[in-house]
C-alpha positions in Angstrom: -31.3 -38.0 -15.7 -30.8 -35.6 -12.8 -27.0 -36.2 -12.9 -27.0 -35.3 -16.6 -29.0 -32.1 -16.0 -26.7 -31.2 -13.0 -23.6 -31.6 -15.0 -25.0 -29.7 -18.0 -26.1 -26.9 -15.8 -22.7 -26.8 -14.0 -20.8 -26.9 -17.3 -22.8 -24.0 -18.6 -21.1 -21.8 -16.0 -17.7 -22.7 -17.3 -18.4 -21.2 -20.8 -17.0 -17.7 -21.0 -19.6 -14.9 -20.8 -19.6 -12.8 -24.0 -20.3 -9.4 -22.3 -17.3 -9.7 -20.0 -15.0 -10.3 -23.0 -16.3 -6.9 -24.5 -14.5 -4.8 -21.9 -11.4 -3.2 -23.2 -8.3 -2.6 -21.1 -4.7 -1.3 -21.3 -2.2 -4.1 -22.0 1.0 -2.1 -22.3 2.6 1.2 -23.1 5.9 2.6 -24.3 7.3 4.1 -22.2 6.0 1.7 -19.6 4.2 2.9 -16.4 6.7 4.0 -13.9 9.6 4.2 -16.2 12.5 6.7 -15.9 13.6 7.7 -19.4 16.7 9.8 -20.2 15.9 10.4 -23.9 12.4 11.7 -24.8 10.6 9.4 -27.1 9.1 10.8 -30.4 5.7 9.4 -29.5 3.9 7.7 -26.6 2.2 4.4 -27.5 -0.7 2.8 -25.6 -1.7 -0.8 -26.4 -5.2 -2.0 -25.6 -6.9 -5.5 -25.5 -9.3 -4.5 -28.3 -9.3 -1.8 -30.9 -10.4 1.5 -29.4 -12.8 3.8 -31.3 -11.3 7.1 -32.4 -14.7 8.8 -31.7 -14.9 7.8 -28.1 -11.2 7.7 -27.1 -9.6 10.6 -25.4 -5.8 10.7 -24.7 -4.0 13.5 -22.9 -0.4 13.9 -22.0 0.5 16.4 -19.4 4.0 17.3 -18.1 5.4 19.3 -15.2 3.2 22.2 -14.2 0.3 20.7 -16.4 1.9 21.6 -19.6 0.3 19.8 -22.5 2.9 17.6 -24.2 0.8 15.5 -26.7 -0.5 15.9 -30.2 -3.2 14.3 -32.3 -3.5 10.5 -31.6 -3.0 8.0 -34.5 -5.0 4.8 -34.2 -3.5 1.5 -35.6 -5.6 -1.4 -34.6 -5.4 -1.9 -30.9 -2.5 0.7 -30.7 -2.8 4.4 -30.1 0.3 6.6 -30.8 0.5 10.2 -29.7 3.3 12.5 -30.6 5.3 13.6 -27.6 6.5 17.1 -27.2 8.4 17.3 -23.9 8.6 20.7 -22.2 11.1 19.8 -19.4 12.4 17.1 -17.3 9.9 15.8 -14.7 6.8 13.6 -14.4 4.6 13.0 -17.4 1.1 11.6 -17.1 -0.7 9.9 -20.1 -4.4 9.9 -19.3 -6.7 7.8 -21.3 -10.5 7.3 -21.5 -12.3 5.1 -23.9 -15.5 3.1 -24.2 -15.5 -0.7 -24.6 -17.6 -2.3 -27.4 -20.3 -2.8 -24.8 -20.3 0.9 -23.7 -18.4 0.2 -20.4 -16.1 3.3 -19.8 -12.5 2.5 -19.1 -10.0 5.1 -17.9 -6.6 5.2 -16.4 -3.2 6.7 -16.7 0.4 5.8 -17.3 3.1 7.9 -15.6 6.8 8.2 -16.6 9.6 10.5 -15.7 11.8 12.3 -18.2 15.1 12.7 -16.4 16.9 15.1 -18.8 16.1 18.5 -19.9 15.6 21.8 -18.1 13.7 21.7 -14.9 10.2 23.0 -14.9 9.7 26.6 -13.6 7.7 26.3 -10.3 6.4 29.8 -10.8 4.7 29.0 -14.2 0.9 29.0 -14.1 -0.7 25.6 -15.0 -2.5 25.4 -18.4 -5.4 23.2 -19.3 -4.6 19.8 -20.7 -7.1 18.9 -23.4 -6.6 16.9 -26.5 -9.4 15.8 -28.8 -9.0 12.5 -30.5 -9.0 12.2 -34.3 -8.0 9.5 -36.7 -4.6 10.2 -38.2 -2.1 8.2 -40.2 -0.4 5.4 -38.4 3.2 5.6 -37.8 5.2 2.4 -37.7 7.7 2.2 -34.8 10.3 -0.2 -35.9 12.5 -1.3 -33.2 10.4 0.0 -30.4 10.5 -2.3 -27.4 7.3 -4.0 -26.3 6.9 -3.6 -22.6 3.8 -4.6 -20.7 2.6 -2.1 -18.2 0.9 -2.7 -14.9 -2.6 -1.4 -15.1 -2.9 2.1 -13.6 -4.6 2.4 -10.2 -7.3 4.6 -11.7 -8.1 2.1 -14.4 -11.6 0.6 -14.1 -11.9 -3.1 -14.4 -14.4 -5.8 -13.6 -12.0 -8.7 -13.0 -13.2 -9.0 -9.4 -16.8 -9.5 -10.6 -15.6 -12.2 -13.1 -13.7 -14.0 -10.3 -16.8 -14.3 -8.2 -18.8 -15.5 -11.3 -16.2 -18.3 -11.9 -16.1 -19.2 -8.2 -19.9 -19.5 -8.0 -19.9 -21.5 -11.2 -17.4 -24.0 -9.8 -19.4 -24.3 -6.5 -22.6 -25.0 -8.5 -20.8 -27.6 -10.6 -19.4 -29.4 -7.5 -22.8 -29.2 -5.8 -24.5 -30.7 -8.9 -22.0 -33.6 -9.1 -22.3 -34.3 -5.4 -26.1 -34.3 -5.6 -26.0 -36.6 -8.6 -23.7 -39.1 -6.8 -25.8 -39.1 -3.7 -28.9 -39.7 -5.8 -27.2 -42.5 -7.7 -26.1 -44.3 -4.6 -29.5 -44.1 -3.0 -31.1 -45.6 -6.1 -28.6 -48.5 -6.1 -29.1 -49.1 -2.3 -33.0 -48.9 -2.4 
């Protein structure tokens, strides 16, 4: 009986936890993080693990000298597309902030460089980069390449916490099996 209970207890740790599955995260983007593009795309697309809520999702695109380069986001399932209006050649940062279905905030950024266009004027004063999310019509992007992005360094994730959870579950399972075998052998000997 103790062996059965130990195995059942250990196996219960192997079942995925529902709250951990509720965390959303970036799975890809177009342009991808770190890309150098010669031709400015008509839109920037972010792909997430789960469908982001238009009411709690904020996407900003800023270019050289903090010039706002994005428009109103369009939500289509787990994809968010933002019109892209490049100001000049240079580094563009796509910042995102959203809440997972369990309320856990997720934020990060995707960076890409536009290599053509006029150089940004270094004497220009920076302007605020704010964009408010609203639901808009989805725009199909036929022929857009699907490229996975490496999660941004600023992106919050709890994968380290899940790793410890699985390691602890495996250790408990092994300990339960070992204890059951020792108990079984002692019963046979005695």
